[in-house]
C-alpha positions in Angstrom: 192.3 180.0 179.2 193.0 182.8 176.9 193.2 182.8 173.2 196.3 183.4 172.8 197.3 180.6 175.0 194.9 178.3 173.0 196.8 179.6 169.1 200.4 179.4 171.1 198.9 175.8 171.9 198.1 175.0 168.7 201.1 176.7 167.0 203.5 174.8 169.0 202.0 171.2 169.2 199.4 170.9 166.5 200.6 172.4 163.4 204.7 170.4 163.8 202.7 167.1 164.2 200.4 167.6 161.2 203.0 168.8 159.0 205.3 165.4 160.1 201.8 163.5 159.7 201.7 164.6 155.8 205.2 164.4 155.5 207.1 161.1 157.1 204.8 158.4 154.7 206.4 160.4 151.9 209.8 159.4 152.9 208.5 155.8 153.6 208.1 156.4 157.6 204.2 155.3 159.6 202.8 158.6 160.3 202.3 158.0 163.9 206.1 158.5 164.2 204.9 162.3 163.8 203.4 162.1 167.8 207.5 162.8 168.7 207.2 166.0 168.1 205.7 165.6 171.7 209.0 164.6 173.3 210.9 167.7 173.9 213.8 168.0 171.0 211.6 165.3 168.6 210.8 167.5 166.0 214.6 167.8 165.5 215.8 164.5 165.8 212.6 163.9 163.4 214.1 166.6 161.2 217.7 165.2 161.1 216.0 162.0 160.4 214.2 163.7 157.2 217.3 165.0 156.4 219.6 162.3 155.7 217.1 159.7 154.7 217.5 158.1 151.6 213.7 159.3 149.8 211.9 156.7 148.2 211.8 157.6 144.3 207.7 157.5 143.8 208.7 158.6 140.4 211.4 159.2 137.8 212.4 162.5 137.8 214.8 163.9 135.3 218.6 164.4 136.3 219.5 167.8 136.6 222.7 167.5 138.2 224.5 165.9 135.6 
């Protein structure tokens, strides 16, 4: 296995899982759900869930769009 193959493997599989592993708990979803990225089109499902989910408000934010 060449260096380019290993780098491609990391970029395509490991990096998205790591990113979702960090983001999902902030949205109130367990981290292990990020393993759905291993399923074909699973990453797009997760992106859709994150886009349309109501995120928990951990701290009061100023009203920007009044």
